[in-house]
C-alpha positions in Angstrom: 68.0 -16.9 38.7 68.7 -13.3 39.6 70.1 -12.5 36.2 66.7 -13.0 34.7 65.0 -10.6 37.0 64.8 -7.2 35.3 65.2 -3.7 36.7 61.9 -1.8 36.9 61.4 1.9 36.8 58.5 3.4 38.7 58.1 6.4 36.2 57.5 8.5 39.3 58.3 12.2 38.8 57.4 15.5 40.6 56.2 17.1 42.8 59.2 18.4 44.6 61.6 16.0 42.9 64.5 17.2 45.0 62.7 15.8 48.1 61.5 12.6 46.6 63.0 9.4 48.1 62.3 5.8 47.4 61.9 4.2 50.8 59.4 1.4 50.3 60.0 -2.1 51.5 58.2 -4.5 49.2 56.0 -7.1 50.7 55.7 -10.6 49.3 52.3 -12.4 49.2 52.5 -15.8 47.5 54.2 -15.1 44.2 53.6 -11.3 44.0 55.6 -8.4 45.2 53.7 -5.2 46.2 55.4 -1.9 46.6 54.8 1.9 46.4 56.5 4.8 44.8 57.2 8.2 46.5 53.9 9.6 45.1 51.9 6.5 46.2 51.7 4.7 42.9 51.1 1.0 43.9 52.8 -1.6 41.8 52.4 -5.4 41.7 55.2 -7.5 40.2 55.6 -11.2 39.5 58.2 -12.2 42.2 59.9 -14.6 39.9 60.1 -12.7 36.6 59.7 -9.1 37.7 56.9 -8.6 35.1 54.3 -6.0 35.9 51.0 -7.4 37.0 49.2 -4.1 37.7 49.8 -0.5 38.6 47.5 1.8 40.4 48.0 5.6 40.5 45.9 7.4 43.2 46.6 10.6 41.4 47.6 12.8 44.3 47.6 16.5 43.4 51.0 17.1 41.7 51.1 20.9 42.3 51.1 20.6 46.1 54.4 21.0 48.0 54.3 18.1 50.5 56.2 18.1 53.8 57.7 14.8 52.6 57.7 13.0 49.3 58.0 9.4 50.0 56.0 6.2 50.8 57.4 3.4 52.9 55.2 0.7 51.6 51.8 -1.0 51.6 49.9 -3.5 53.7 48.0 -6.7 52.8 44.8 -8.0 54.3 42.7 -11.1 53.5 39.0 -11.5 54.3 38.7 -14.8 56.0 34.9 -14.8 55.6 34.8 -14.2 51.8 34.9 -16.7 49.0 38.5 -17.2 47.9 38.0 -15.7 44.5 35.6 -12.9 45.5 36.4 -9.4 44.5 38.5 -7.6 47.1 38.7 -10.7 49.3 42.4 -9.8 49.4 43.2 -6.1 49.8 46.2 -3.8 49.6 46.1 -0.7 51.8 48.1 2.4 51.4 48.1 5.8 53.1 48.9 8.7 50.8 50.6 12.1 50.7 47.2 13.8 50.4 46.0 12.0 53.5 43.8 9.2 52.1 43.6 5.6 53.2 43.0 3.5 50.1 41.9 -0.1 49.6 42.8 -1.9 46.4 41.9 -5.4 45.1 45.2 -7.3 45.4 44.5 -9.3 42.3 44.1 -6.4 39.8 44.7 -3.1 41.6 41.2 -1.8 41.2 39.7 0.3 44.1 37.5 -1.7 46.6 34.3 0.4 46.1 32.7 -0.9 49.4 35.5 0.7 51.4 34.9 4.3 52.4 34.0 6.6 49.5 34.6 4.3 46.4 37.8 2.8 47.9 39.3 5.6 50.1 38.8 7.4 53.4 39.7 11.0 54.0 42.1 11.1 57.0 42.8 14.9 57.2 39.4 16.3 58.2 39.4 15.1 61.8 43.1 16.1 62.4 42.6 19.9 62.4 44.4 20.5 59.1 46.2 23.9 59.0 48.0 23.8 55.6 47.7 21.6 52.5 50.5 19.1 52.1 51.6 19.2 55.7 49.4 16.3 57.0 50.1 13.1 55.2 50.7 9.3 55.6 54.1 7.9 54.6 54.2 4.5 56.4 52.2 1.4 55.7 49.2 0.9 57.9 49.2 -1.8 60.7 46.8 -4.7 60.4 45.1 -6.3 63.3 42.4 -8.9 62.5 39.8 -6.9 60.6 41.2 -3.5 61.5 43.5 -1.2 59.5 45.4 1.2 61.9 47.1 4.4 60.7 49.1 7.2 62.2 50.4 10.2 60.2 53.3 12.4 59.3 53.2 16.2 60.0 55.4 19.0 58.7 57.6 19.7 61.7 58.5 22.8 63.5 56.5 25.4 61.5 54.3 26.6 64.3 52.5 25.8 67.6 49.0 25.0 66.5 49.6 22.1 64.1 47.6 19.1 63.1 46.9 16.6 65.9 48.7 13.3 65.7 45.7 11.0 66.1 46.0 7.3 65.6 42.9 5.6 64.1 41.6 2.2 63.3 39.2 1.5 60.4 37.1 -1.5 59.4 39.0 -3.3 56.7 35.8 -4.1 54.8 33.8 -0.8 55.0 36.3 1.9 56.0 34.1 2.8 59.0 36.2 4.3 61.9 36.3 1.9 64.8 38.4 3.9 67.3 40.6 6.9 67.6 43.4 7.7 70.0 44.8 11.2 70.5 48.3 11.6 72.1 47.3 15.1 73.2 44.6 15.7 75.8 41.2 16.8 74.6 39.7 18.1 77.9 41.0 20.2 80.8 40.6 17.2 83.2 42.6 15.0 80.9 45.3 17.6 80.5 45.7 17.9 84.3 46.0 14.2 84.9 48.5 13.8 82.0 50.9 16.5 82.9 49.8 19.2 80.5 48.2 22.7 81.0 44.8 23.1 79.4 46.0 26.0 77.3 49.0 24.2 75.8 46.9 21.0 75.1 44.3 23.1 73.2 47.0 24.9 71.1 49.6 22.3 70.4 49.6 19.6 67.8 51.9 16.9 66.6 53.0 14.0 68.8 52.2 12.0 65.7 53.2 8.5 64.8 54.8 8.9 61.4 56.8 5.7 61.5 55.7 2.1 61.3 53.4 0.7 64.0 54.0 -2.8 65.3 51.3 -5.3 66.2 51.5 -8.1 68.8 48.5 -10.2 67.6 48.8 -12.7 70.4 48.4 -10.0 73.1 46.2 -7.8 71.0 48.5 -4.8 71.3 49.6 -2.2 68.8 52.8 -0.3 69.6 52.9 3.4 68.6 56.1 5.5 68.5 55.2 9.2 68.9 57.2 12.3 68.0 57.4 15.7 69.6 54.4 17.9 70.3 54.6 21.2 68.5 56.7 23.3 68.3 59.4 20.7 68.1 62.5 22.6 69.5 60.9 24.9 72.1 59.0 23.5 75.0 58.2 26.9 76.6 54.7 26.9 74.9 53.8 23.5 76.5 55.1 23.3 80.1 54.7 20.0 82.0 55.4 16.4 81.2 53.6 16.4 77.8 52.6 12.7 78.0 52.3 10.9 75.5 54.6 12.8 73.2 58.1 11.4 72.5 57.0 8.1 73.8 56.5 4.5 73.0 52.8 3.7 73.6 51.0 0.4 73.7 47.3 0.5 72.8 44.7 -2.2 72.9 44.5 -3.0 69.2 40.7 -3.8 69.2 39.7 -0.6 71.1 42.5 2.0 71.1 42.6 1.9 74.9 45.9 2.9 76.5 47.7 -0.1 78.1 51.1 1.5 78.9 53.5 4.2 77.8 57.1 5.0 78.3 58.3 8.6 77.5 61.7 8.4 76.0 62.6 12.1 75.7 61.2 15.0 77.7 61.5 18.6 76.3 
């Protein structure tokens, strides 16, 4: 009965209210809807009545001006080796505007303390952060077996030497990083074979996967859509092919190994 399902407000305000956008697609697990607000508050609702079951606020810094102010949703994972009613045997994962990967108990919204540092992993440190609020996660992580795979969003076109758009996989139980894939070369030899110059590969950033990753569990592949390398609208600082920017990339989901790529735009 749709008439009995109430409208719910997220009570999500600031920072940068003029930029905030509700873009989350709720996920349904059994009889519970899970969704996120633009500032990464995670909400669980009874799917039949709309009643709140729990609400978790990760308390992102509200004074920071973020490159974006949205969250496109959360992901769900179940531990097939755990007792059915064990704490955090079912987990909700979200990437945040302040570049954390957070694991929550799907039953009550409490942090899973065995994951990373009391329930979260810092994603920014390894990405060469240049400005606070410009490296963030806005899309739900991908899930492959016991791995949680995340890309990132980066504030576009503000310079050449920006954050690197690495894609990483973390152990769903512990938060330990299992693999990392960088769309930009990390050595002179790699730059040469991939159609970059060494200087541009060292300076540039971006080529990040801000949108949703897709997983083919049968073939063991994760499909990664990448954006432009920095700076976005001027390629003179990065001559060559710039593989794997502006591409659709297939990675081996268990290892991060490149399987194939197709560059869709070259500039």
